[in-house]
A tleap script that builds the chain and sets N, CA, C and O, in Angstrom:
source leaprc.protein.ff14SB
mol = sequence {
  NMET SER LYS ILE CYS GLN ILE THR GLY LYS
  LYS ALA MET ILE GLY ASN ASN VAL SER HIE
  SER LYS ARG ARG THR LYS ARG THR PHE ASP
  VAL ASN LEU PHE THR LYS LYS PHE TYR TYR
  VAL GLU GLN ASP CYS TRP ILE VAL LEU LYS
  VAL SER ALA ASN GLY LEU LYS VAL ILE ASN
  LYS LYS GLY LEU ASP ALA ALA LEU ASN GLU
  ALA VAL ALA LYS GLY TYR CYS ASP TRP LYS
  SER ILE LYS VAL ILE CGLY
}
set mol.1.N position { -8.286 -12.016 9.302 }
set mol.1.CA position { -9.205 -11.426 8.341 }
set mol.1.C position { -10.515 -11.059 9.030 }
set mol.1.O position { -10.931 -11.713 9.986 }
set mol.2.N position { -11.140 -10.037 8.546 }
set mol.2.CA position { -12.405 -9.625 9.131 }
set mol.2.C position { -13.568 -10.350 8.465 }
set mol.2.O position { -13.373 -11.151 7.551 }
set mol.3.N position { -14.764 -10.062 8.928 }
set mol.3.CA position { -15.961 -10.742 8.430 }
set mol.3.C position { -16.495 -10.030 7.183 }
set mol.3.O position { -17.583 -9.454 7.197 }
set mol.4.N position { -15.708 -10.083 6.112 }
set mol.4.CA position { -16.082 -9.449 4.843 }
set mol.4.C position { -15.906 -10.469 3.724 }
set mol.4.O position { -14.890 -11.162 3.662 }
set mol.5.N position { -16.889 -10.559 2.849 }
set mol.5.CA position { -16.799 -11.462 1.702 }
set mol.5.C position { -15.796 -10.892 0.701 }
set mol.5.O position { -15.850 -9.709 0.366 }
set mol.6.N position { -14.882 -11.737 0.226 }
set mol.6.CA position { -13.861 -11.275 -0.707 }
set mol.6.C position { -14.369 -11.170 -2.135 }
set mol.6.O position { -13.676 -10.608 -2.983 }
set mol.7.N position { -15.537 -11.681 -2.428 }
set mol.7.CA position { -16.094 -11.617 -3.782 }
set mol.7.C position { -17.126 -10.506 -3.904 }
set mol.7.O position { -17.069 -9.714 -4.844 }
set mol.8.N position { -18.068 -10.434 -2.968 }
set mol.8.CA position { -19.145 -9.450 -3.077 }
set mol.8.C position { -18.928 -8.211 -2.214 }
set mol.8.O position { -19.595 -7.197 -2.420 }
set mol.9.N position { -18.011 -8.272 -1.255 }
set mol.9.CA position { -17.756 -7.122 -0.394 }
set mol.9.C position { -18.773 -6.947 0.716 }
set mol.9.O position { -18.774 -5.919 1.392 }
set mol.10.N position { -19.642 -7.932 0.919 }
set mol.10.CA position { -20.646 -7.825 1.972 }
set mol.10.C position { -19.980 -7.860 3.337 }
set mol.10.O position { -19.017 -8.598 3.545 }
set mol.11.N position { -20.501 -7.047 4.282 }
set mol.11.CA position { -20.001 -7.062 5.644 }
set mol.11.C position { -21.157 -6.929 6.617 }
set mol.11.O position { -22.301 -6.735 6.208 }
set mol.12.N position { -20.861 -7.032 7.898 }
set mol.12.CA position { -21.895 -7.049 8.919 }
set mol.12.C position { -22.655 -5.718 8.953 }
set mol.12.O position { -22.078 -4.646 8.772 }
set mol.13.N position { -23.962 -5.823 9.190 }
set mol.13.CA position { -24.805 -4.645 9.361 }
set mol.13.C position { -25.133 -4.487 10.842 }
set mol.13.O position { -25.078 -5.458 11.596 }
set mol.14.N position { -25.466 -3.289 11.255 }
set mol.14.CA position { -25.825 -3.030 12.645 }
set mol.14.C position { -27.299 -2.670 12.706 }
set mol.14.O position { -27.790 -1.872 11.909 }
set mol.15.N position { -27.995 -3.266 13.659 }
set mol.15.CA position { -29.421 -3.000 13.822 }
set mol.15.C position { -29.813 -3.113 15.278 }
set mol.15.O position { -28.977 -2.960 16.169 }
set mol.16.N position { -31.073 -3.379 15.516 }
set mol.16.CA position { -31.603 -3.456 16.873 }
set mol.16.C position { -32.280 -4.792 17.123 }
set mol.16.O position { -32.945 -5.338 16.243 }
set mol.17.N position { -32.102 -5.318 18.339 }
set mol.17.CA position { -32.973 -6.352 18.857 }
set mol.17.C position { -34.189 -5.633 19.418 }
set mol.17.O position { -34.037 -4.685 20.189 }
set mol.18.N position { -35.362 -6.050 19.060 }
set mol.18.CA position { -36.570 -5.415 19.558 }
set mol.18.C position { -37.344 -6.451 20.368 }
set mol.18.O position { -37.772 -7.476 19.839 }
set mol.19.N position { -37.514 -6.169 21.652 }
set mol.19.CA position { -38.217 -7.106 22.526 }
set mol.19.C position { -39.728 -6.912 22.393 }
set mol.19.O position { -40.205 -6.039 21.668 }
set mol.20.N position { -40.457 -7.752 23.115 }
set mol.20.CA position { -41.921 -7.665 23.077 }
set mol.20.C position { -42.409 -6.311 23.582 }
set mol.20.O position { -43.420 -5.792 23.110 }
set mol.21.N position { -41.680 -5.739 24.549 }
set mol.21.CA position { -42.067 -4.433 25.086 }
set mol.21.C position { -41.484 -3.280 24.269 }
set mol.21.O position { -41.534 -2.128 24.700 }
set mol.22.N position { -40.935 -3.584 23.100 }
set mol.22.CA position { -40.377 -2.617 22.137 }
set mol.22.C position { -39.099 -1.940 22.624 }
set mol.22.O position { -38.735 -0.885 22.105 }
set mol.23.N position { -38.408 -2.521 23.610 }
set mol.23.CA position { -37.093 -1.998 24.006 }
set mol.23.C position { -36.095 -2.392 22.928 }
set mol.23.O position { -36.159 -3.492 22.379 }
set mol.24.N position { -35.175 -1.484 22.633 }
set mol.24.CA position { -34.217 -1.726 21.568 }
set mol.24.C position { -32.797 -1.801 22.127 }
set mol.24.O position { -32.379 -0.937 22.898 }
set mol.25.N position { -32.069 -2.830 21.736 }
set mol.25.CA position { -30.656 -2.967 22.067 }
set mol.25.C position { -29.901 -3.260 20.779 }
set mol.25.O position { -30.415 -3.926 19.880 }
set mol.26.N position { -28.678 -2.756 20.704 }
set mol.26.CA position { -27.879 -2.904 19.479 }
set mol.26.C position { -27.462 -4.359 19.268 }
set mol.26.O position { -27.216 -5.097 20.222 }
set mol.27.N position { -27.388 -4.748 18.005 }
set mol.27.CA position { -26.894 -6.066 17.622 }
set mol.27.C position { -26.291 -5.983 16.229 }
set mol.27.O position { -26.469 -4.986 15.529 }
set mol.28.N position { -25.582 -7.022 15.828 }
set mol.28.CA position { -25.022 -7.060 14.482 }
set mol.28.C position { -25.662 -8.204 13.704 }
set mol.28.O position { -25.941 -9.271 14.251 }
set mol.29.N position { -25.885 -7.961 12.435 }
set mol.29.CA position { -26.349 -8.977 11.504 }
set mol.29.C position { -25.123 -9.419 10.721 }
set mol.29.O position { -24.690 -8.726 9.800 }
set mol.30.N position { -24.558 -10.572 11.081 }
set mol.30.CA position { -23.339 -11.039 10.439 }
set mol.30.C position { -23.635 -11.645 9.071 }
set mol.30.O position { -24.756 -12.067 8.787 }
set mol.31.N position { -22.605 -11.676 8.236 }
set mol.31.CA position { -22.699 -12.232 6.892 }
set mol.31.C position { -22.551 -13.747 6.986 }
set mol.31.O position { -21.837 -14.250 7.853 }
set mol.32.N position { -23.213 -14.464 6.109 }
set mol.32.CA position { -23.141 -15.919 6.049 }
set mol.32.C position { -21.854 -16.309 5.317 }
set mol.32.O position { -21.876 -16.594 4.119 }
set mol.33.N position { -20.721 -16.318 6.055 }
set mol.33.CA position { -19.405 -16.527 5.443 }
set mol.33.C position { -18.944 -17.967 5.539 }
set mol.33.O position { -19.231 -18.667 6.510 }
set mol.34.N position { -18.221 -18.398 4.513 }
set mol.34.CA position { -17.594 -19.707 4.468 }
set mol.34.C position { -16.135 -19.532 4.074 }
set mol.34.O position { -15.809 -18.667 3.262 }
set mol.35.N position { -15.267 -20.339 4.638 }
set mol.35.CA position { -13.881 -20.405 4.185 }
set mol.35.C position { -13.807 -21.569 3.214 }
set mol.35.O position { -13.877 -22.728 3.620 }
set mol.36.N position { -13.666 -21.261 1.928 }
set mol.36.CA position { -13.727 -22.278 0.880 }
set mol.36.C position { -12.407 -22.351 0.124 }
set mol.36.O position { -11.709 -21.350 -0.042 }
set mol.37.N position { -12.080 -23.556 -0.329 }
set mol.37.CA position { -10.898 -23.804 -1.135 }
set mol.37.C position { -11.353 -23.986 -2.581 }
set mol.37.O position { -12.252 -24.781 -2.855 }
set mol.38.N position { -10.741 -23.259 -3.497 }
set mol.38.CA position { -11.074 -23.329 -4.926 }
set mol.38.C position { -9.828 -23.681 -5.719 }
set mol.38.O position { -8.717 -23.288 -5.362 }
set mol.39.N position { -10.024 -24.426 -6.802 }
set mol.39.CA position { -8.922 -24.696 -7.721 }
set mol.39.C position { -8.928 -23.615 -8.793 }
set mol.39.O position { -9.884 -23.495 -9.559 }
set mol.40.N position { -7.855 -22.829 -8.843 }
set mol.40.CA position { -7.740 -21.717 -9.779 }
set mol.40.C position { -7.001 -22.220 -11.019 }
set mol.40.O position { -5.775 -22.328 -11.016 }
set mol.41.N position { -7.755 -22.527 -12.078 }
set mol.41.CA position { -7.214 -23.180 -13.262 }
set mol.41.C position { -6.195 -22.296 -13.969 }
set mol.41.O position { -5.179 -22.801 -14.448 }
set mol.42.N position { -6.436 -21.005 -14.045 }
set mol.42.CA position { -5.552 -20.102 -14.774 }
set mol.42.C position { -4.152 -20.064 -14.172 }
set mol.42.O position { -3.169 -19.932 -14.902 }
set mol.43.N position { -4.048 -20.179 -12.840 }
set mol.43.CA position { -2.743 -20.163 -12.171 }
set mol.43.C position { -2.266 -21.560 -11.792 }
set mol.43.O position { -1.145 -21.711 -11.306 }
set mol.44.N position { -3.093 -22.587 -12.003 }
set mol.44.CA position { -2.789 -23.984 -11.697 }
set mol.44.C position { -2.419 -24.161 -10.219 }
set mol.44.O position { -1.386 -24.744 -9.888 }
set mol.45.N position { -3.300 -23.635 -9.324 }
set mol.45.CA position { -3.051 -23.750 -7.895 }
set mol.45.C position { -4.384 -23.717 -7.145 }
set mol.45.O position { -5.427 -23.398 -7.715 }
set mol.46.N position { -4.325 -24.052 -5.865 }
set mol.46.CA position { -5.488 -23.963 -4.988 }
set mol.46.C position { -5.418 -22.652 -4.233 }
set mol.46.O position { -4.342 -22.236 -3.804 }
set mol.47.N position { -6.577 -21.987 -4.064 }
set mol.47.CA position { -6.640 -20.749 -3.287 }
set mol.47.C position { -7.740 -20.880 -2.239 }
set mol.47.O position { -8.690 -21.644 -2.410 }
set mol.48.N position { -7.599 -20.130 -1.160 }
set mol.48.CA position { -8.585 -20.113 -0.081 }
set mol.48.C position { -9.219 -18.729 -0.043 }
set mol.48.O position { -8.515 -17.721 0.022 }
set mol.49.N position { -10.538 -18.681 -0.082 }
set mol.49.CA position { -11.272 -17.424 -0.031 }
set mol.49.C position { -12.308 -17.462 1.078 }
set mol.49.O position { -12.851 -18.521 1.393 }
set mol.50.N position { -12.584 -16.305 1.671 }
set mol.50.CA position { -13.716 -16.167 2.572 }
set mol.50.C position { -14.864 -15.586 1.752 }
set mol.50.O position { -14.852 -14.407 1.399 }
set mol.51.N position { -15.851 -16.421 1.454 }
set mol.51.CA position { -16.947 -15.990 0.588 }
set mol.51.C position { -18.279 -16.182 1.297 }
set mol.51.O position { -18.433 -17.074 2.131 }
set mol.52.N position { -19.231 -15.333 0.954 }
set mol.52.CA position { -20.588 -15.469 1.472 }
set mol.52.C position { -21.360 -16.447 0.591 }
set mol.52.O position { -20.865 -16.892 -0.444 }
set mol.53.N position { -22.572 -16.771 1.013 }
set mol.53.CA position { -23.420 -17.660 0.226 }
set mol.53.C position { -23.720 -17.022 -1.130 }
set mol.53.O position { -23.769 -17.713 -2.147 }
set mol.54.N position { -23.917 -15.718 -1.142 }
set mol.54.CA position { -24.152 -15.020 -2.401 }
set mol.54.C position { -22.892 -15.010 -3.260 }
set mol.54.O position { -22.978 -15.062 -4.486 }
set mol.55.N position { -21.722 -14.944 -2.624 }
set mol.55.CA position { -20.467 -14.991 -3.360 }
set mol.55.C position { -20.262 -16.329 -4.051 }
set mol.55.O position { -19.712 -16.386 -5.150 }
set mol.56.N position { -20.709 -17.418 -3.401 }
set mol.56.CA position { -20.633 -18.739 -4.034 }
set mol.56.C position { -21.504 -18.797 -5.279 }
set mol.56.O position { -21.118 -19.393 -6.285 }
set mol.57.N position { -22.682 -18.177 -5.212 }
set mol.57.CA position { -23.562 -18.141 -6.381 }
set mol.57.C position { -22.933 -17.344 -7.514 }
set mol.57.O position { -23.066 -17.712 -8.681 }
set mol.58.N position { -22.248 -16.255 -7.178 }
set mol.58.CA position { -21.584 -15.437 -8.193 }
set mol.58.C position { -20.467 -16.230 -8.869 }
set mol.58.O position { -20.308 -16.169 -10.088 }
set mol.59.N position { -19.688 -16.982 -8.068 }
set mol.59.CA position { -18.605 -17.790 -8.630 }
set mol.59.C position { -19.166 -18.888 -9.524 }
set mol.59.O position { -18.607 -19.163 -10.586 }
set mol.60.N position { -20.261 -19.518 -9.110 }
set mol.60.CA position { -20.874 -20.554 -9.943 }
set mol.60.C position { -21.409 -19.988 -11.249 }
set mol.60.O position { -21.369 -20.658 -12.280 }
set mol.61.N position { -21.908 -18.767 -11.211 }
set mol.61.CA position { -22.509 -18.167 -12.400 }
set mol.61.C position { -21.450 -17.638 -13.375 }
set mol.61.O position { -21.514 -17.924 -14.570 }
set mol.62.N position { -20.471 -16.864 -12.866 }
set mol.62.CA position { -19.507 -16.199 -13.738 }
set mol.62.C position { -18.215 -16.966 -13.926 }
set mol.62.O position { -17.514 -16.771 -14.919 }
set mol.63.N position { -17.893 -17.834 -12.985 }
set mol.63.CA position { -16.600 -18.507 -12.993 }
set mol.63.C position { -15.658 -17.823 -12.023 }
set mol.63.O position { -15.817 -16.642 -11.712 }
set mol.64.N position { -14.674 -18.575 -11.548 }
set mol.64.CA position { -13.771 -18.063 -10.515 }
set mol.64.C position { -12.914 -16.919 -11.025 }
set mol.64.O position { -12.758 -15.914 -10.332 }
set mol.65.N position { -12.362 -17.045 -12.207 }
set mol.65.CA position { -11.466 -16.003 -12.726 }
set mol.65.C position { -12.199 -14.689 -12.935 }
set mol.65.O position { -11.694 -13.635 -12.547 }
set mol.66.N position { -13.374 -14.731 -13.539 }
set mol.66.CA position { -14.137 -13.502 -13.788 }
set mol.66.C position { -14.595 -12.873 -12.471 }
set mol.66.O position { -14.577 -11.650 -12.333 }
set mol.67.N position { -15.005 -13.694 -11.507 }
set mol.67.CA position { -15.457 -13.165 -10.216 }
set mol.67.C position { -14.298 -12.516 -9.463 }
set mol.67.O position { -14.471 -11.459 -8.857 }
set mol.68.N position { -13.114 -13.141 -9.496 }
set mol.68.CA position { -11.949 -12.558 -8.825 }
set mol.68.C position { -11.505 -11.257 -9.489 }
set mol.68.O position { -11.193 -10.286 -8.801 }
set mol.69.N position { -11.476 -11.232 -10.808 }
set mol.69.CA position { -11.083 -10.002 -11.511 }
set mol.69.C position { -12.043 -8.863 -11.219 }
set mol.69.O position { -11.620 -7.720 -11.045 }
set mol.70.N position { -13.335 -9.168 -11.165 }
set mol.70.CA position { -14.330 -8.141 -10.855 }
set mol.70.C position { -14.198 -7.655 -9.411 }
set mol.70.O position { -14.336 -6.460 -9.147 }
set mol.71.N position { -13.932 -8.567 -8.477 }
set mol.71.CA position { -13.776 -8.197 -7.068 }
set mol.71.C position { -12.544 -7.329 -6.860 }
set mol.71.O position { -12.575 -6.384 -6.071 }
set mol.72.N position { -11.461 -7.642 -7.561 }
set mol.72.CA position { -10.245 -6.833 -7.453 }
set mol.72.C position { -10.477 -5.452 -8.069 }
set mol.72.O position { -10.006 -4.448 -7.535 }
set mol.73.N position { -11.195 -5.399 -9.184 }
set mol.73.CA position { -11.476 -4.116 -9.835 }
set mol.73.C position { -12.348 -3.220 -8.951 }
set mol.73.O position { -12.169 -2.002 -8.937 }
set mol.74.N position { -13.289 -3.819 -8.214 }
set mol.74.CA position { -14.161 -3.047 -7.341 }
set mol.74.C position { -13.530 -2.748 -5.990 }
set mol.74.O position { -14.066 -1.954 -5.218 }
set mol.75.N position { -12.385 -3.382 -5.693 }
set mol.75.CA position { -11.677 -3.101 -4.451 }
set mol.75.C position { -12.109 -3.942 -3.262 }
set mol.75.O position { -11.782 -3.602 -2.125 }
set mol.76.N position { -12.833 -5.028 -3.491 }
set mol.76.CA position { -13.262 -5.884 -2.389 }
set mol.76.C position { -12.117 -6.715 -1.848 }
set mol.76.O position { -12.101 -7.033 -0.659 }
set mol.77.N position { -11.165 -7.073 -2.681 }
set mol.77.CA position { -9.967 -7.797 -2.254 }
set mol.77.C position { -8.846 -7.417 -3.204 }
set mol.77.O position { -9.080 -6.802 -4.245 }
set mol.78.N position { -7.628 -7.786 -2.838 }
set mol.78.CA position { -6.505 -7.602 -3.748 }
set mol.78.C position { -5.785 -8.933 -3.875 }
set mol.78.O position { -6.033 -9.866 -3.111 }
set mol.79.N position { -4.894 -9.005 -4.845 }
set mol.79.CA position { -4.240 -10.282 -5.131 }
set mol.79.C position { -3.359 -10.712 -3.978 }
set mol.79.O position { -3.112 -11.908 -3.818 }
set mol.80.N position { -2.871 -9.772 -3.160 }
set mol.80.CA position { -2.012 -10.135 -2.029 }
set mol.80.C position { -2.796 -10.787 -0.894 }
set mol.80.O position { -2.233 -11.571 -0.129 }
set mol.81.N position { -4.090 -10.475 -0.773 }
set mol.81.CA position { -4.889 -11.018 0.326 }
set mol.81.C position { -5.437 -12.413 0.026 }
set mol.81.O position { -6.012 -13.053 0.907 }
set mol.82.N position { -5.264 -12.890 -1.207 }
set mol.82.CA position { -5.758 -14.216 -1.578 }
set mol.82.C position { -4.709 -15.239 -1.177 }
set mol.82.O position { -3.563 -15.174 -1.623 }
set mol.83.N position { -5.106 -16.183 -0.334 }
set mol.83.CA position { -4.179 -17.183 0.189 }
set mol.83.C position { -4.014 -18.314 -0.827 }
set mol.83.O position { -4.995 -18.939 -1.230 }
set mol.84.N position { -2.774 -18.574 -1.236 }
set mol.84.CA position { -2.460 -19.605 -2.218 }
set mol.84.C position { -1.924 -20.836 -1.487 }
set mol.84.O position { -1.036 -20.737 -0.640 }
set mol.85.N position { -2.485 -21.996 -1.833 }
set mol.85.CA position { -2.030 -23.258 -1.253 }
set mol.85.C position { -1.350 -24.061 -2.349 }
set mol.85.O position { -1.975 -24.393 -3.356 }
set mol.86.N position { -0.100 -24.370 -2.166 }
set mol.86.CA position { 0.638 -25.238 -3.101 }
set mol.86.C position { 0.778 -24.732 -4.468 }
set mol.86.O position { 1.380 -25.395 -5.313 }
savepdb mol mol.pdb
quit
């Protein structure tokens, strides 16, 4: 899997390192990703998602089912890419 949040769709940005002498070199700003295990009550199983810190806040606010349905509707992930454990 790549470095993309499955809930919010956030991915790495590209920018510059700027030194004291103002020389610029390319760098990436990576997303604050976590591999988290969630209990999905509607399906009665555990799932593993790669979520950002902001994605965790979205899940806490809306609930796992609503956040997953919204992410699938927006195209950030699909049901096949969600890893099911047990």
